[in-house]
C-alpha positions as CSV (number, residue, x, y, z in Angstrom):
1,M,79.4,37.8,21.8
2,S,79.7,41.2,23.5
3,I,77.8,42.3,26.5
4,P,76.8,46.0,26.9
5,P,78.5,47.7,29.8
6,V,76.4,47.8,33.0
7,E,76.3,51.6,32.7
8,K,74.4,51.4,29.3
9,I,72.0,48.8,30.7
10,A,71.2,51.1,33.7
11,E,70.8,54.1,31.4
12,A,68.3,52.2,29.2
13,L,66.4,51.1,32.2
14,R,66.2,54.7,33.6
15,A,65.0,55.9,30.2
16,S,62.4,53.2,30.1
17,L,61.1,54.1,33.6
18,L,61.0,57.8,32.8
19,E,59.0,57.1,29.6
20,N,56.6,54.8,31.5
21,E,56.1,57.6,34.1
22,R,55.4,60.1,31.3
23,L,52.9,57.8,29.7
24,R,51.2,57.2,33.1
25,Q,50.8,60.9,33.7
26,E,49.5,61.5,30.1
27,N,47.0,58.7,30.6
28,E,45.8,60.3,33.9
29,R,45.5,63.7,32.1
30,I,43.5,62.2,29.3
31,T,41.2,60.3,31.7
32,A,40.7,63.4,33.9
33,A,39.9,65.5,30.8
34,A,37.3,63.0,29.6
35,T,35.3,63.4,32.8
36,E,36.1,67.0,33.8
37,P,33.0,69.0,34.7
38,I,32.1,71.8,32.2
39,A,31.4,75.2,33.6
40,I,28.4,77.2,32.2
41,V,29.5,80.8,32.6
42,G,26.7,82.6,30.8
43,M,23.2,82.1,29.4
44,S,20.7,83.9,27.3
45,C,17.3,82.9,25.9
46,R,14.1,84.0,24.1
47,F,11.0,82.0,24.6
48,P,7.2,82.4,24.3
49,G,5.4,84.3,27.0
50,S,7.7,87.4,26.5
51,V,10.6,85.5,28.0
52,A,13.8,87.5,27.3
53,S,16.2,86.2,29.9
54,P,16.8,83.1,32.1
55,E,15.2,85.0,35.0
56,D,12.1,85.6,32.9
57,L,12.0,81.8,32.1
58,W,12.2,80.9,35.8
59,N,9.4,83.3,36.6
60,L,7.2,81.9,33.9
61,V,7.7,78.3,35.1
62,S,7.6,79.1,38.8
63,Q,4.4,81.1,38.5
64,E,2.8,78.5,36.1
65,Q,2.1,81.1,33.4
66,D,0.6,80.1,30.1
67,A,2.7,80.9,27.0
68,I,0.6,79.0,24.4
69,T,-1.3,81.4,22.1
70,T,-2.5,81.8,18.5
71,P,0.2,83.0,16.0
72,P,1.4,86.6,16.0
73,T,-0.4,88.9,13.5
74,D,2.8,90.2,11.9
75,R,3.6,87.0,9.9
76,G,0.9,87.1,7.3
77,W,-0.1,83.4,7.9
78,D,-3.2,81.9,6.5
79,T,-3.9,79.2,9.1
80,A,-7.5,78.5,8.5
81,E,-6.6,75.0,7.2
82,A,-4.8,74.2,10.5
83,S,-7.8,75.1,12.7
84,G,-10.7,77.5,12.9
85,D,-9.0,80.6,14.4
86,G,-5.4,79.5,13.8
87,P,-3.2,76.9,15.4
88,R,-2.1,77.3,19.0
89,G,1.6,77.1,19.9
90,G,4.5,78.9,21.6
91,F,5.5,81.9,19.6
92,L,8.1,84.6,20.0
93,D,6.8,88.2,20.3
94,A,9.6,89.9,18.5
95,A,11.0,87.4,16.0
96,T,10.9,90.0,13.2
97,G,13.0,92.6,15.1
98,F,16.7,93.0,14.5
99,D,19.4,95.7,14.8
100,A,21.2,95.1,11.5
101,E,23.6,98.0,11.9
102,F,24.8,96.8,15.3
103,F,26.0,93.5,13.7
104,G,27.5,95.1,10.6
105,M,24.8,94.0,8.2
106,S,23.1,96.0,5.5
107,R,19.3,96.4,5.5
108,H,18.9,94.1,2.5
109,E,21.3,91.4,3.9
110,A,19.4,91.4,7.2
111,L,16.1,91.1,5.4
112,A,17.3,88.1,3.4
113,A,18.7,86.4,6.6
114,D,16.5,83.7,8.2
115,P,15.1,85.1,11.5
116,Q,16.9,82.1,13.1
117,Q,20.3,83.6,12.1
118,R,19.3,87.0,13.5
119,L,17.9,85.6,16.8
120,L,21.0,83.5,17.4
121,L,23.4,86.4,16.8
122,E,21.5,88.4,19.5
123,A,21.4,85.5,21.9
124,C,25.1,84.7,21.6
125,W,26.2,88.3,22.0
126,E,24.0,88.5,25.1
127,A,25.2,85.2,26.6
128,L,28.8,86.5,26.4
129,E,27.9,89.8,28.0
130,R,26.1,88.0,30.8
131,A,29.2,86.0,31.4
132,G,31.2,89.2,31.7
133,V,33.0,88.7,28.4
134,D,33.4,91.4,25.8
135,P,32.3,89.6,22.6
136,L,34.8,91.6,20.5
137,S,37.6,90.4,22.7
138,L,37.2,86.8,21.4
139,R,38.3,87.7,17.9
140,A,40.9,85.1,16.7
141,S,40.3,83.0,19.8
142,R,39.6,79.2,19.7
143,T,35.9,79.8,20.7
144,A,33.5,77.4,19.1
145,V,29.9,77.6,18.0
146,F,27.6,74.5,18.1
147,T,24.0,75.2,17.1
148,G,20.9,73.0,16.8
149,V,18.7,74.2,13.9
150,M,15.8,72.9,11.8
151,A,14.6,74.4,8.5
152,G,12.3,77.3,9.4
153,G,10.9,77.9,5.9
154,Y,12.2,81.4,5.4
155,P,11.5,83.1,3.1
156,A,7.9,82.2,2.5
157,G,8.2,82.0,-1.3
158,P,9.3,83.8,-4.5
159,G,9.1,87.5,-4.3
160,S,8.8,87.5,-0.5
161,V,12.0,89.7,-0.3
162,P,12.8,92.7,-2.4
163,E,14.9,92.1,-5.6
164,A,17.8,94.0,-4.1
165,A,18.0,91.4,-1.2
166,E,17.8,88.3,-3.3
167,G,21.6,88.1,-3.8
168,F,21.9,87.5,0.0
169,L,19.3,84.6,0.1
170,M,21.8,81.8,-0.3
171,T,23.8,82.7,2.8
172,G,20.7,84.0,4.5
173,T,18.7,80.8,4.4
174,D,21.3,78.0,4.4
175,N,21.2,76.3,7.8
176,S,25.0,75.7,7.7
177,V,25.4,79.5,7.9
178,V,23.5,79.8,11.2
179,S,26.5,78.9,13.3
180,G,29.0,80.2,10.7
181,R,27.5,83.7,10.8
182,V,28.1,83.9,14.6
183,S,31.7,82.8,14.1
184,Y,32.2,85.2,11.3
185,V,30.7,88.3,13.0
186,L,32.7,87.7,16.2
187,G,35.9,86.5,14.4
188,L,35.9,83.2,16.2
189,E,38.4,80.5,15.0
190,G,37.2,77.4,16.9
191,P,34.9,74.7,15.4
192,S,31.6,76.0,14.0
193,L,28.9,73.4,13.4
194,T,25.2,73.4,12.7
195,V,23.3,70.3,13.8
196,D,19.9,69.0,12.7
197,T,18.7,65.9,14.5
198,A,15.1,67.2,14.6
199,C,13.8,67.6,18.2
200,S,17.1,66.6,19.8
201,S,19.2,69.2,17.9
202,S,19.9,71.5,20.8
203,L,20.9,68.6,23.1
204,V,23.2,67.1,20.4
205,A,24.8,70.5,19.9
206,L,25.5,70.8,23.7
207,H,26.9,67.2,23.7
208,L,29.3,68.0,20.8
209,A,30.4,71.3,22.6
210,V,31.3,69.4,25.7
211,Q,33.3,66.8,23.7
212,S,35.1,69.5,21.9
213,L,36.0,71.3,25.1
214,R,37.3,68.1,26.7
215,R,39.4,67.3,23.6
216,G,41.0,70.7,23.7
217,E,39.6,71.6,20.3
218,C,38.3,74.9,21.7
219,S,38.8,77.0,24.8
220,L,35.2,78.3,25.0
221,A,32.0,77.2,23.3
222,L,28.7,78.8,22.5
223,A,26.1,76.0,22.5
224,G,22.4,75.9,22.1
225,G,19.6,75.9,19.5
226,V,17.2,78.2,17.7
227,T,13.7,77.8,16.2
228,V,11.6,80.4,14.4
229,M,8.7,79.2,12.3
230,S,8.5,81.5,9.3
231,T,5.6,79.7,7.7
232,P,2.6,77.7,9.1
233,E,3.6,74.6,7.1
234,V,4.3,72.4,10.1
235,F,0.9,73.2,11.5
236,T,-1.0,72.6,8.2
237,S,0.9,69.4,7.5
238,F,0.1,67.9,10.9
239,A,-3.5,69.1,10.8
240,R,-4.0,67.1,7.5
241,Q,-2.7,64.0,9.3
242,R,-4.9,64.7,12.3
243,G,-1.7,64.9,14.4
244,L,-2.0,68.4,15.6
245,S,-3.0,69.1,19.2
246,V,-6.1,71.3,19.4
247,D,-4.8,73.4,22.3
248,G,-1.1,73.3,21.3
249,R,0.0,71.0,24.2
250,C,1.7,67.6,24.1
251,R,0.4,64.9,26.4
252,S,2.8,62.1,25.7
253,F,1.6,58.6,26.7
254,A,-1.6,60.1,28.2
255,A,-5.1,58.9,27.5
256,G,-6.1,62.4,26.5
257,A,-3.3,62.9,24.0
258,D,-4.7,64.4,20.8
259,G,-1.5,65.3,18.8
260,T,1.7,67.3,19.0
261,G,2.4,70.9,19.6
262,F,5.1,73.3,18.4
263,A,7.0,76.3,19.8
264,E,9.8,78.7,19.1
265,G,12.9,79.8,21.0
């Protein structure tokens, strides 16, 4: 039987100790990354009550303003079935407006695109600008997009868009494209994911964005949600079930609760 020289034993021990130290440091790095605070560097929003910025939202809340109204008149809704003068809810003032040329889209492609896609493009661009980031500087970066979205019902039905725009309807109305269009327009190469978990969609999108940042899958993330109701279907459906709040307000667990309410943003 041969016994390894003392020098070889010492060398193996040193190598083992160095590897243990490397593993310890790696474990500390992973543990720290799993709990590292995430910095919010920019925000943007559109909400009922003519809210077009986080500052507007703060003013609306702090001044206790009322943003619940009947539907806008530019959507062509027949809401008599929902309630006498139309359902009450939180509606965006300018959901139909969009600068297609700015985002490199033709008039027909923009018309075929769900307002949720158009609104999110504007909000993401603005959030980056408010963070002091040139949106075009992120091309080819590992920037991610996580978006909470539910079906908005766009377009309203056959023939609701011109024939010349119908070729764009598939990409214009598929929810998976909502996040993907932002990534495509800005040239982002990080994860791009649309989430639909009903009312919790925005929070789940934010949760996934935080996880992705901590795992190092992306260097920056755009996270949030978007809702634009293109048809009154949700109102008429809940009205038939007697589940629609008359004044558009939710009173969860209250004795005066009379149904649910809906809003956009």
